[in-house]
VOBA-1610 file (N, C-alpha, C; in pm, whole numbers, padded with zeros to 5 digits, always signed):
BEGIN
Met+00083-00091-00010Met-00008+00007+00006Met+00100+00135+00000Ser+00049+00224-00090Ser+00164+00349-00095Ser+00116+00432+00008Ala+00204+00499+00072Ala+00213+00615+00176Ala+00118+00705+00126Pro+00046+00779+00215Pro-00034+00887+00195Pro+00045+00995+00132Pro-00002+01089+00051Pro+00090+01193-00024Pro+00105+01307+00110Val+00246+01377+00085Val+00274+01447+00199Val+00256+01597+00130Pro+00158+01655+00232Pro+00133+01811+00193Pro+00231+01902+00198Gly+00206+01982+00074Gly+00319+02092+00046Gly+00348+02201+00157Pro+00421+02270+00165Pro+00430+02386+00264Pro+00330+02493+00251Thr+00248+02555+00350Thr+00159+02649+00336Thr+00196+02787+00402His+00109+02859+00360His+00122+02984+00440His+00071+02947+00598Ser+00133+03052+00698Ser+00098+03046+00825Ser-00043+03039+00859Gly-00112+03101+00780Gly-00261+03088+00782Gly-00348+02981+00754Gly-00258+02899+00684Gly-00330+02769+00649Gly-00405+02792+00524His-00406+02888+00418His-00485+02931+00321His-00448+02853+00195Gly-00354+02723+00189Gly-00327+02669+00069Gly-00169+02692+00043Pro-00111+02640-00048Pro+00034+02609-00091Pro+00066+02760-00139Tyr+00202+02785-00110Tyr+00260+02889-00196Tyr+00246+02877-00336Pro+00214+03004-00426Pro+00204+02996-00558Pro+00344+02979-00626Pro+00352+02930-00738Pro+00482+02892-00805Pro+00536+03044-00846Gln+00685+03049-00851Gln+00749+03188-00871Gln+00807+03163-01006Arg+00839+03288-01074Arg+00905+03297-01204Arg+00994+03400-01201Arg+01116+03375-01268Arg+01245+03496-01283Arg+01214+03587-01395Val+01219+03713-01376Val+01210+03823-01476Val+01352+03844-01512Gln+01354+03926-01597Gln+01487+03977-01650Gln+01588+04057-01582Asp+01524+04126-01482Asp+01604+04214-01354Asp+01646+04120-01256Gly+01635+04008-01252Gly+01681+03898-01154Gly+01584+03900-01037Ser+01478+03972-01010Ser+01370+03954-00925Ser+01278+03851-00968Thr+01187+03794-00866Thr+01092+03719-00901Thr+00939+03779-00870Thr+00865+03732-00957Thr+00731+03775-00917Thr+00627+03651-00948Pro+00545+03657-00882Pro+00440+03519-00896Pro+00409+03512-01042Ala+00411+03400-01088Ala+00367+03349-01232Ala+00217+03369-01235Ala+00190+03390-01357Ala+00016+03382-01396Ala-00020+03253-01372Ala-00125+03233-01281Ala-00206+03101-01227Ala-00294+03067-01352Pro-00324+02953-01363Pro-00423+02899-01472Pro-00530+02932-01422Arg-00660+02975-01484Arg-00766+02978-01443Arg-00842+02855-01401Gln-00895+02871-01282Gln-00951+02773-01196Gln-01106+02786-01180Pro-01183+02695-01188Pro-01329+02699-01131Pro-01357+02747-00994Ala-01459+02836-00978Ala-01470+02908-00849Ala-01507+02805-00718Ser-01379+02743-00703Ser-01380+02639-00583Ser-01267+02644-00491Ala-01269+02587-00382Ala-01139+02581-00306Ala-01017+02536-00379Pro-00887+02625-00343Pro-00774+02586-00424Pro-00742+02436-00389Gln-00666+02373-00479Gln-00631+02270-00458Gln-00478+02253-00463Ala-00416+02150-00379Ala-00272+02145-00360Ala-00208+02089-00494Pro-00109+02126-00529Pro-00032+02081-00641Pro-00003+01916-00618Pro-00009+01839-00745Pro+00005+01667-00714Pro+00149+01662-00680Gln+00169+01560-00572Gln+00292+01519-00558Gln+00341+01401-00626Pro+00467+01386-00628Pro+00520+01273-00714Pro+00489+01150-00636Ala+00442+01020-00714Ala+00411+00900-00627Ala+00532+00844-00561Gln+00503+00795-00457Gln+00602+00721-00389Gln+00606+00564-00410Ala+00738+00510-00407Ala+00734+00352-00434Ala+00663+00285-00313Pro+00592+00189-00362Pro+00502+00127-00238Pro+00585+00035-00147Arg+00551+00015-00031Arg+00616-00046+00071Arg+00638-00192+00033Pro+00758-00267+00046Pro+00763-00394+00037Pro+00649-00465+00107Thr+00587-00558+00067Thr+00510-00654+00148Thr+00568-00783+00184Pro+00565-00798+00326Pro+00640-00916+00358Pro+00596-01040+00300Thr+00693-01146+00268Thr+00664-01274+00205Thr+00568-01361+00326Pro+00478-01420+00260Pro+00392-01499+00347Pro+00469-01607+00399Arg+00441-01668+00509Arg+00518-01779+00594Arg+00429-01900+00523Ala+00504-01993+00492Ala+00443-02118+00465Ala+00467-02214+00546Pro+00409-02323+00626Pro+00424-02416+00711Pro+00557-02532+00623Gly+00641-02534+00720Gly+00742-02618+00670Gly+00855-02546+00605Asp+00850-02449+00553Asp+00953-02329+00493Asp+01020-02286+00599Pro+01159-02314+00615Pro+01252-02266+00685Pro+01262-02100+00700Ala+01255-02055+00559Ala+01249-01897+00539Ala+01130-01851+00591Gly+01052-01907+00637Gly+00934-01856+00676Gly+00932-01815+00820Ser+01041-01814+00896Ser+01056-01770+01026Ser+01041-01621+01043Glu+01075-01568+01159Glu+01065-01412+01182Glu+01161-01356+01098Pro+01122-01228+01034Pro+01202-01171+00930Pro+01335-01181+00903Asn+01442-01161+01021Asn+01584-01157+01003Asn+01627-01292+01065Asp+01547-01368+01118Asp+01587-01483+01185Asp+01708-01568+01112Leu+01713-01589+00992Leu+01785-01654+00934Leu+01917-01595+00863Ser+01908-01447+00890Ser+02013-01378+00838Ser+02133-01378+00938Ile+02111-01452+01045Ile+02224-01457+01147Ile+02306-01606+01150Val+02234-01671+01038Val+02275-01824+01033Val+02383-01823+00868Arg+02499-01887+00894Arg+02597-01879+00804Arg+02567-01988+00692Arg+02632-02090+00746Arg+02650-02235+00665Arg+02637-02354+00806Ile+02534-02436+00778Ile+02539-02547+00857Ile+02597-02658+00828Arg+02695-02716+00911Arg+02761-02822+00837Arg+02699-02932+00885Ala+02712-03047+00808Ala+02655-03180+00857Ala+02736-03229+00958Gly+02657-03335+01035Gly+02719-03393+01154Gly+02868-03467+01140Asp+02857-03525+01034Asp+02978-03617+00975Asp+03059-03536+00876Pro+03202-03533+00880Pro+03286-03494+00780Pro+03249-03531+00651Pro+03259-03468+00522Pro+03254-03522+00402Pro+03313-03651+00364Leu+03454-03662+00410Leu+03507-03803+00368Leu+03452-03895+00450Arg+03402-03872+00585Arg+03346-03993+00637Arg+03198-04037+00562Arg+03123-03943+00535Arg+03016-03965+00468Arg+03043-04045+00345Met+03125-04007+00264Met+03160-04061+00137Met+03190-04215+00158Trp+03288-04227+00253Trp+03314-04381+00295Trp+03218-04465+00328Arg+03134-04394+00406Arg+03021-04482+00463Arg+02913-04525+00328Ser+02908-04420+00229Ser+02817-04444+00141Ser+02892-04560+00057Ala+02999-04544+00009Ala+03091-04651-00054Ala+03073-04796+00012Ser+03118-04767+00137Ser+03108-04916+00201Ser+02952-04979+00206Arg+02873-04903+00201Arg+02720-04985+00223Arg+02699-05034+00069Met+02771-05012-00037Met+02748-05104-00150Met+02787-05231-00141Phe+02892-05265-00034Phe+02920-05405-00042Phe+02887-05468+00081Thr+02872-05403+00193Thr+02852-05440+00333Thr+02785-05373+00420Ser+02691-05401+00525Ser+02631-05301+00638Ser+02739-05298+00722Ser+02728-05175+00784Ser+02825-05154+00906Ser+02744-05181+01022Gly+02832-05202+01178Gly+02771-05227+01282Gly+02645-05092+01311Ala+02714-04994+01284Ala+02587-04876+01303Ala+02472-04898+01224Thr+02486-04932+01110Thr+02357-04953+01015Thr+02270-05065+01083Arg+02331-05166+01107Arg+02252-05288+01170Arg+02205-05248+01321Ala+02278-05159+01380Ala+02238-05109+01537Ala+02099-05045+01513Leu+02121-04947+01425Leu+01996-04836+01365Leu+01891-04907+01330Ala+01885-05020+01253Ala+01774-05103+01195Ala+01711-05180+01328Asp+01779-05225+01428Asp+01723-05283+01548Asp+01638-05196+01612Leu+01736-05077+01639Leu+01663-04985+01715Leu+01543-04935+01684Ala+01520-04910+01525Ala+01421-04830+01444Ala+01304-04947+01470Ala+01328-05057+01490Ala+01197-05165+01498Ala+01134-05132+01636Glu+01210-05090+01752Glu+01166-05052+01864Glu+01089-04931+01858Val+01122-04842+01791Val+01076-04700+01786Val+00933-04721+01714Gln+00940-04811+01624Gln+00795-04824+01535Gln+00684-04922+01611Val+00728-04975+01737Val+00626-05069+01808Val+00483-04986+01797Pro+00364-05058+01770Pro+00258-04992+01796Pro+00186-04931+01922Val+00119-04840+01935Val+00074-04808+02059Val-00069-04779+02058His-00133-04826+02170His-00305-04834+02141His-00337-04694+02170Thr-00284-04630+02251Thr-00329-04490+02285Thr-00183-04389+02270Gly-00228-04241+02246Gly-00111-04173+02229Gly-00057-04165+02363Arg+00096-04154+02327Arg+00205-04162+02455Arg+00271-04008+02441Arg+00277-03956+02540Arg+00336-03824+02565Arg+00458-03843+02631Ile+00572-03789+02584Ile+00709-03798+02643Ile+00761-03652+02655Ala+00794-03615+02791Ala+00829-03480+02830Ala+01015-03502+02808Val+01047-03372+02763Val+01193-03371+02723Val+01227-03244+02854Ala+01300-03287+02961Ala+01331-03165+03052Ala+01485-03167+03110Ser+01520-03083+03165Ser+01667-03062+03214Ser+01661-02997+03350Val+01755-03038+03439Val+01767-02969+03575Val+01792-02832+03548His+01887-02791+03456His+01897-02635+03452His+01946-02613+03293Gly+01948-02497+03260Gly+01958-02483+03115Gly+02112-02489+03072Gly+02091-02492+02936Gly+02254-02485+02866Gly+02269-02649+02847Ala+02181-02752+02851Ala+02198-02886+02843Ala+02179-02934+02720Gly+02114-02856+02635Gly+02082-02894+02505Gly+01951-02958+02493Lys+01854-02940+02576Lys+01749-02987+02583Lys+01647-02980+02473Thr+01648-02855+02422Thr+01546-02839+02287Thr+01608-02916+02189Thr+01740-02909+02162Thr+01796-03004+02051Thr+01757-03139+02067Val+01770-03193+02183Val+01720-03339+02225Val+01602-03367+02181Ala+01499-03268+02221Ala+01363-03275+02187Ala+01328-03258+02038Ala+01393-03186+01957Ala+01389-03182+01814Ala+01420-03296+01757Val+01532-03364+01789Val+01598-03476+01734Val+01511-03606+01770Leu+01489-03603+01876Leu+01376-03724+01916Leu+01230-03720+01860Ala+01178-03594+01834Ala+01057-03594+01764Ala+01064-03615+01614Ser+01194-03583+01561Ser+01225-03601+01422Ser+01234-03751+01392Val+01318-03834+01508Val+01323-03973+01480Val+01174-04055+01494Phe+01108-04000+01573Phe+00967-04062+01574Phe+00888-04028+01428Ala+00907-03927+01394Ala+00846-03880+01287Ala+00875-03978+01150Ala+01008-03964+01165Ala+01087-04062+01025Ala+01043-04195+01017Arg+01073-04267+01155Arg+01038-04404+01157Arg+00875-04469+01175Arg+00801-04379+01213Arg+00680-04424+01253Arg+00568-04381+01145Ser+00458-04455+01089Ser+00372-04437+00992Ser+00256-04352+01042Asp+00245-04353+01166Asp+00139-04291+01235Asp+00188-04145+01265Pro+00083-04031+01306Pro+00140-03884+01319Pro+00196-03875+01454Val+00297-03780+01451Val+00382-03748+01578Val+00373-03599+01598Leu+00364-03552+01696Leu+00342-03419+01751Leu+00501-03387+01829Ala+00535-03253+01800Ala+00629-03196+01895Ala+00577-03045+01937Ala+00579-03059+02092Ala+00509-02936+02140Ala+00611-02870+02205Asp+00615-02741+02196Asp+00697-02645+02266Asp+00610-02581+02371Ala+00673-02650+02498Ala+00597-02577+02616Ala+00661-02457+02714Asp+00757-02403+02620Asp+00840-02295+02696Asp+00742-02152+02696Pro+00703-02087+02762Pro+00594-01981+02770Pro+00614-01910+02662Tyr+00737-01851+02650Tyr+00726-01739+02526Tyr+00854-01739+02436Glu+00952-01782+02504Glu+01093-01767+02420Glu+01128-01909+02384Gly+01042-02010+02359Gly+01106-02172+02313Gly+01158-02128+02174Ser+01244-02230+02153Ser+01314-02236+02004Ser+01295-02354+01966Leu+01216-02418+01984Leu+01170-02572+01916Leu+01117-02559+01773Thr+01025-02479+01756Thr+00954-02443+01627Thr+01075-02366+01545Trp+01161-02295+01582Trp+01269-02234+01499Trp+01367-02349+01465Arg+01400-02407+01558Arg+01512-02519+01530Arg+01440-02628+01416Leu+01320-02648+01429Leu+01246-02746+01335Leu+01216-02669+01208Gly+01219-02513+01170Gly+01199-02480+01057Gly+01075-02441+01040Val+00990-02419+01112Val+00848-02404+01094Val+00815-02276+01162Pro+00696-02210+01131Pro+00647-02067+01197Pro+00605-02084+01312Ser+00631-01975+01417Ser+00598-01981+01558Ser+00485-01885+01588Glu+00418-01860+01484Glu+00300-01757+01489Glu+00178-01850+01414Pro+00047-01822+01461Pro+00005-01744+01599Pro+00049-01828+01709Pro+00057-01757+01833Pro+00084-01837+01945Pro-00017-01920+02026Leu+00046-01995+02113Leu-00051-02108+02186Leu-00188-02056+02244Asp-00173-01914+02269Asp-00295-01861+02354Asp-00400-01839+02240Arg-00368-01798+02131Arg-00464-01793+02014Arg-00517-01921+01958Leu-00411-02008+01937Leu-00447-02164+01869Leu-00540-02244+01960Ala-00515-02231+02114Ala-00555-02339+02207Ala-00697-02349+02196Pro-00792-02261+02197Pro-00943-02285+02158Pro-00996-02341+02034Asp-00914-02324+01947Asp-00942-02387+01801Asp-00899-02559+01798Leu-00768-02559+01865Leu-00711-02682+01870Leu-00819-02787+01958Ile-00832-02731+02091Ile-00938-02804+02178Ile-01070-02839+02113Gly-01109-02731+02008Gly-01246-02767+01990Gly-01248-02860+01869Ala-01127-02888+01793Ala-01115-02973+01705Ala-01067-03103+01736Arg-01059-03121+01856Arg-01008-03265+01909Arg-01095-03385+01898Gly-01231-03354+01853Gly-01323-03464+01811Gly-01318-03496+01691Gly-01242-03427+01605Gly-01249-03466+01455Gly-01116-03566+01413Asp-01052-03522+01293Asp-00939-03574+01235Asp-00861-03510+01220Leu-00723-03539+01170Leu-00606-03451+01134Leu-00634-03334+01032Arg-00744-03354+00949Arg-00769-03258+00866Arg-00824-03137+00923Ala-00874-03129+01047Ala-00943-03051+01107Ala-00833-02980+01184Leu-00713-03001+01204Leu-00587-02926+01243Leu-00497-02868+01167Glu-00520-02897+01034Glu-00428-02855+00944Glu-00455-02689+00936Pro-00551-02629+00940Pro-00542-02479+00936Pro-00467-02415+01049Phe-00435-02479+01170Phe-00371-02453+01276Phe-00235-02466+01339Leu-00198-02588+01280Leu-00057-02634+01320Leu+00035-02652+01183Pro+00129-02612+01200Pro+00221-02615+01095Pro+00302-02755+01100Arg+00355-02807+00998Arg+00447-02923+00975Arg+00559-02893+00914Thr+00671-03011+00953Thr+00802-02984+00876Thr+00803-03082+00747Gly+00911-03078+00685Gly+00917-03150+00567Gly+00913-03299+00583Thr+00935-03348+00706Thr+00933-03491+00726Thr+00785-03529+00776Gly+00700-03445+00781Gly+00564-03473+00800Gly+00541-03456+00973Leu+00626-03384+01061Leu+00623-03381+01191Leu+00542-03262+01207Trp+00429-03266+01295Trp+00336-03161+01355Trp+00409-03077+01447Val+00368-02939+01446Val+00458-02891+01561Val+00341-02776+01637Leu+00350-02800+01776Leu+00259-02694+01843Leu+00341-02594+01898Pro+00332-02456+01852Pro+00427-02355+01907Pro+00403-02313+02054Ser+00494-02250+02106Ser+00481-02200+02236Ser+00392-02055+02214Gly+00403-01990+02332Gly+00327-01882+02351Gly+00218-01875+02454Thr+00241-01853+02580Thr+00122-01854+02674Thr+00168-01837+02808Ala+00103-01754+02887Ala+00149-01738+03027Ala+00083-01847+03113Asn-00023-01912+03064Asn-00092-02008+03128Asn+00017-02146+03152Pro+00057-02180+03281Pro+00164-02282+03286Pro+00109-02434+03244Thr-00006-02445+03253Thr-00095-02580+03207Thr-00130-02581+03082Leu-00136-02488+03003Leu-00222-02484+02891Leu-00155-02576+02791Cys-00018-02596+02767Cys+00029-02680+02676Cys+00010-02821+02716Ser+00026-02849+02836Ser-00033-02988+02876Ser-00174-03013+02834Glu-00263-02924+02859Glu-00386-02951+02822Glu-00423-02972+02686Val-00372-02901+02604Val-00395-02901+02460Val-00321-03028+02417Thr-00202-03072+02457Thr-00120-03197+02417Thr-00219-03320+02460Arg-00253-03312+02576Arg-00352-03412+02617Arg-00473-03443+02528Ser-00546-03312+02518Ser-00649-03315+02432Ser-00644-03376+02273Leu-00520-03379+02235Leu-00497-03419+02102Leu-00427-03550+02087Ser-00414-03620+02201Ser-00320-03730+02219Ser-00395-03835+02126Arg-00518-03827+02102Arg-00626-03942+02041Arg-00567-03940+01901Leu-00530-03823+01853Leu-00471-03821+01713Leu-00333-03828+01683Phe-00255-03826+01765Phe-00097-03854+01782Phe-00038-03979+01850Ala+00025-04061+01781Ala+00065-04153+01825Ala+00176-04126+01948Val+00251-04061+01903Val+00350-04005+02026Val+00353-03853+01985Ala+00369-03775+02123Ala+00368-03641+02136Ala+00508-03603+02218Val+00584-03558+02175Val+00720-03507+02256Val+00708-03350+02277Val+00713-03337+02422Val+00694-03200+02486Val+00839-03142+02504Asp+00857-03021+02482Asp+01008-02966+02501Asp+00968-02865+02637Cys+01008-02897+02759Cys+00978-02824+02866Cys+01073-02717+02890Pro+01022-02585+02959Pro+01134-02522+03001Pro+01238-02576+03080Pro+01364-02495+03105Pro+01480-02558+03183Pro+01420-02555+03351Gly+01482-02661+03417Gly+01455-02644+03559Gly+01322-02761+03582Leu+01350-02832+03678Leu+01244-02918+03701Leu+01121-02868+03833Glu+01152-02757+03869Glu+01066-02699+03970Glu+00954-02601+03917Ser+00971-02548+03775Ser+00872-02455+03722Ser+00755-02524+03686Arg+00650-02431+03718Arg+00495-02491+03699Arg+00490-02562+03562Thr+00541-02512+03461Thr+00520-02541+03324Thr+00581-02682+03317Ala+00703-02694+03365Ala+00774-02827+03351Ala+00717-02931+03450Ala+00676-02879+03563Ala+00609-02997+03673Ala+00492-03061+03573Ala+00413-02944+03509Ala+00272-02986+03450Ala+00289-03080+03343Ala+00381-03077+03277Ala+00419-03158+03155Ala+00480-03296+03190Met+00542-03288+03293Met+00619-03436+03329Met+00524-03486+03419Ser+00438-03448+03494Ser+00325-03501+03550Ser+00210-03579+03461Asp+00208-03514+03351Asp+00094-03532+03267Asp+00177-03632+03161Ala+00298-03658+03133Ala+00367-03744+03061Ala+00375-03876+03104His+00396-03973+02997His+00397-04117+03028His+00524-04152+03034Ser+00647-04072+03000Ser+00777-04087+03027Ser+00850-03964+03004Val+00976-03943+03089Val+01036-03855+03106Val+01176-03846+03019Val+01231-03777+02937Val+01375-03782+02867Val+01436-03640+02973Leu+01527-03695+03042Leu+01603-03585+03151Leu+01754-03563+03080Val+01767-03437+03010Val+01874-03399+02926Val+01981-03347+03030Ala+02102-03407+03018Ala+02233-03336+03106Ala+02337-03310+02989Ala+02398-03199+03029Ala+02521-03184+02948Ala+02632-03282+02972Ala+02704-03327+02886Ala+02797-03426+02896Ala+02917-03341+02947Thr+02914-03309+03075Thr+03019-03240+03147Thr+03005-03287+03290Pro+03132-03273+03351Pro+03118-03325+03496Pro+03008-03240+03574Asp+03009-03117+03550Asp+02907-03062+03628Asp+02759-03099+03599Gly+02732-03104+03470Gly+02613-03155+03419Gly+02573-03283+03476Val+02650-03391+03477Val+02625-03529+03542Val+02611-03508+03671Arg+02690-03426+03754Arg+02676-03414+03894Arg+02544-03341+03937Ala+02486-03257+03873Ala+02373-03193+03910Ala+02240-03295+03897Thr+02266-03358+03786Thr+02155-03442+03717Thr+02154-03552+03812Tyr+02254-03596+03872Tyr+02261-03728+03976Tyr+02198-03682+04124Gln+02234-03544+04129Gln+02167-03489+04268Gln+02025-03482+04271Ala+01987-03460+04140Ala+01825-03415+04147Ala+01763-03555+04162Leu+01831-03652+04080Leu+01757-03793+04117Leu+01769-03838+04246Arg+01888-03812+04287Arg+01905-03860+04449Arg+01774-03813+04523Arg+01759-03667+04499Arg+01686-03598+04587Arg+01523-03664+04569Ile+01491-03711+04445Ile+01352-03758+04430Ile+01361-03893+04480Ile+01453-03963+04495Ile+01463-04105+04568Ile+01463-04077+04704Asp+01528-03975+04770Asp+01547-03957+04912Asp+01391-03919+04942Gly+01323-03837+04881Gly+01169-03790+04908Gly+01087-03885+04906Gly+01112-04011+04873Gly+01008-04096+04850Gly+00931-04156+04738Tyr+00995-04075+04624Tyr+00926-04089+04496Tyr+01027-04174+04390Gly+01085-04262+04448Gly+01184-04336+04367Gly+01102-04409+04242Ser+00969-04452+04272Ser+00897-04524+04157Ser+00874-04437+04064Trp+00885-04299+04074Trp+00873-04221+03957Trp+00977-04235+03859Leu+01102-04281+03907Leu+01212-04288+03802Leu+01207-04420+03697Ala+01105-04494+03728Ala+01075-04577+03644Ala+01050-04541+03492Arg+01010-04434+03495Arg+00982-04351+03334Arg+01069-04253+03316Val+01178-04236+03356Val+01290-04155+03315Val+01403-04226+03254Val+01449-04165+03151Val+01572-04177+03058Val+01658-04071+03084Val+01773-04092+03114Val+01875-03963+03103Val+01963-03978+02974Val+01963-03867+02910Val+02048-03829+02780Val+02166-03737+02820Leu+02294-03787+02815Leu+02384-03704+02801Leu+02439-03650+02686Asn+02414-03519+02676Asn+02428-03453+02556Asn+02588-03387+02520Ser+02637-03429+02422Ser+02773-03389+02418Ser+02779-03267+02301Ser+02735-03158+02362Ser+02727-03029+02281Ser+02877-02945+02304Asn+02936-02977+02389Asn+03064-02916+02425Asn+03187-03007+02432Pro+03285-03036+02326Pro+03372-03113+02309Pro+03465-03128+02405Asp+03495-03007+02480Asp+03603-02977+02582Asp+03541-03041+02716Gly+03407-03028+02746Gly+03352-03064+02862Gly+03322-03241+02852Arg+03314-03276+02742Arg+03299-03424+02708Arg+03453-03482+02724Ala+03555-03408+02695Ala+03695-03452+02710Ala+03730-03464+02882Ala+03666-03396+02950Ala+03706-03367+03092Ala+03624-03478+03167Leu+03518-03561+03095Leu+03427-03644+03161Leu+03483-03763+03139Val+03477-03874+03242Val+03514-04011+03259Val+03383-04072+03233Asp+03363-04123+03078Asp+03238-04173+03046Asp+03185-04294+03130Asp+03271-04397+03145Asp+03223-04489+03229Asp+03168-04460+03391Ala+03235-04366+03447Ala+03233-04337+03571Ala+03077-04271+03571Ala+03091-04170+03500Ala+02960-04078+03462Ala+02834-04169+03428Arg+02842-04282+03354Arg+02731-04382+03347Arg+02701-04451+03471Glu+02817-04500+03541Glu+02781-04594+03654Glu+02708-04489+03763Leu+02756-04353+03762Leu+02686-04294+03859Leu+02523-04260+03856Ile+02490-04246+03716Ile+02371-04231+03697Ile+02283-04339+03717Glu+02357-04462+03674Glu+02273-04593+03685Glu+02260-04634+03804Gln+02329-04604+03948Gln+02283-04630+04057Gln+02152-04597+04100Thr+02099-04512+04032Thr+01960-04459+04035Thr+01854-04571+03970Ala+01911-04669+03897Ala+01812-04724+03824Ala+01779-04680+03683Val+01843-04580+03647Val+01791-04501+03550Val+01868-04553+03419Pro+01812-04587+03296Pro+01896-04590+03174Pro+01982-04455+03134Val+02093-04501+03081Val+02147-04373+03036Val+02161-04403+02888Val+02181-04273+02811Val+02231-04262+02669Val+02308-04147+02652Val+02424-04174+02561Val+02528-04054+02562Val+02521-04033+02397Leu+02480-03892+02397Leu+02491-03867+02250Leu+02604-03782+02209Pro+02696-03853+02117Pro+02812-03802+02082Pro+02822-03636+02024Tyr+02931-03575+02030Tyr+02936-03465+01980Tyr+02907-03455+01812Asp+02792-03368+01780Asp+02760-03360+01641Asp+02779-03218+01604Arg+02846-03168+01492Arg+02886-03032+01449Arg+02763-02987+01398His+02653-03078+01349His+02532-03023+01281His+02443-02964+01409Leu+02421-03040+01512Leu+02332-03024+01612Leu+02404-02915+01708Ala+02526-02907+01727Ala+02609-02805+01793Ala+02601-02658+01735Ala+02579-02665+01619Ala+02559-02540+01577Ala+02463-02435+01621Gly+02353-02498+01672Gly+02264-02420+01699Gly+02149-02351+01639Ala+02145-02413+01518Ala+02067-02360+01399Ala+01973-02449+01350Leu+01909-02433+01229Leu+01814-02525+01210Leu+01860-02647+01220Ile+01781-02752+01211Ile+01835-02894+01216Ile+01749-02962+01106Thr+01853-03019+01031Thr+01799-03119+00920Thr+01827-03253+00951Pro+01737-03319+00979Pro+01768-03478+00989Pro+01878-03550+00913Ser+01861-03522+00778Ser+01941-03578+00695Ser+02077-03568+00720Arg+02108-03443+00802Arg+02248-03406+00818Arg+02310-03439+00958Ile+02224-03503+01020Ile+02291-03564+01165Ile+02397-03651+01132Gly+02494-03683+01209Gly+02579-03774+01207Gly+02512-03899+01224Glu+02584-04008+01163Glu+02526-04141+01199Glu+02549-04202+01318Ala+02671-04179+01401Ala+02653-04203+01543Ala+02552-04161+01624Thr+02533-04010+01595Thr+02444-03945+01675Thr+02298-03998+01659Leu+02271-04024+01517Leu+02129-04088+01481Leu+02094-04226+01539Val+02225-04305+01580Val+02198-04441+01621Val+02169-04415+01792Glu+02240-04319+01845Glu+02207-04294+01995Glu+02076-04232+02006Ala+02038-04131+01938Ala+01911-04074+01933Ala+01820-04172+01933Thr+01807-04246+01832Thr+01724-04363+01808Thr+01688-04446+01931Arg+01830-04486+01996Arg+01817-04550+02116Arg+01767-04466+02237Ala+01762-04348+02243Ala+01701-04277+02352Ala+01558-04292+02327Ala+01511-04279+02212Ala+01381-04290+02164Ala+01316-04405+02187Ala+01381-04504+02165Ala+01329-04664+02185Ala+01295-04676+02358Phe+01396-04630+02427Phe+01407-04637+02573Phe+01261-04567+02622Ala+01250-04433+02561Ala+01143-04336+02636Ala+01002-04401+02580Leu+01021-04457+02450Leu+00889-04508+02411Leu+00858-04648+02506Ala+00970-04732+02533Ala+00923-04846+02599Ala+00886-04801+02745Ala+00943-04708+02815Ala+00896-04676+02922Ala+00761-04618+02938Ala+00719-04541+02834Ala+00571-04486+02813Ala+00481-04566+02802Arg+00528-04690+02728Arg+00411-04797+02701Arg+00400-04860+02833Arg+00485-04866+02931Arg+00462-04943+03068Arg+00340-04857+03163Met+00328-04735+03103Met+00260-04653+03199Met+00114-04680+03180
//
């Protein structure tokens, strides 16, 4: 839409624009003869047309460029998890034989594909921020979406600043506050009733955005949609004591507890598990899986892997270690096909553990 024309300068009395001037031979100026006008109010001279303001490109579900207007301008190049030579060697070797990682991935994929009779909700939480919780939630949801033939939902339970939708490359608007009434009203229908409200990734993963001050709204919406989705992965805000995280974990069938694969990350997570046991809620840990996320290679180098695993497993909670992955550690949009093979194997293992725990509840 063009901007409205800007009026020209006027007399202080406001009786219209100054008349045009013409120069005479002696160098002075005198008013030029004005053309005859009908006996009506004087009109302002026409102003040059201004260029129309650019219209923002509409955002399309599943289009990474459809994020907020300058979100992608801060991203340079997102490297794949495995170096190029390793990917080339893996592709060539598969022509003749299957690797141990390939066979392990096939076995774990079968566990991820186990049928469920009712929708299973999996909460992804962390003791404190910086553990890579959202990265793990995005990868787990992508694994389920890629391996299962039934619908999978990824829900961002962070009140306002959740980054799950952005990491998955889908729009984060409108916020959950505006979507919730329509989504709850559509719960009695089928997936076609949700298409106008929920974006989807290129792999078919449905995404529920964040954006609400109500700490239980995400859990209420996710629970109401469980009939339509075989698995729902809920990304909680950091900390176990927040009302939003507590609501999501109490409503979930299993909990993936993400810890940074550093000495401090393992120590803090172990102490949180011990407090749960000492408080008399040890049975709750039967639905918990701990994922040690190696987003910092220096922190991982300072960690004794076997000792860290043994410490966590004292609480009878299974442990999965995600190796360092350049693609995930970049903190940018996640492309499942660019995740490293070793990372994909362990992420699928974590998904299988989480689903097995959820099916027992």
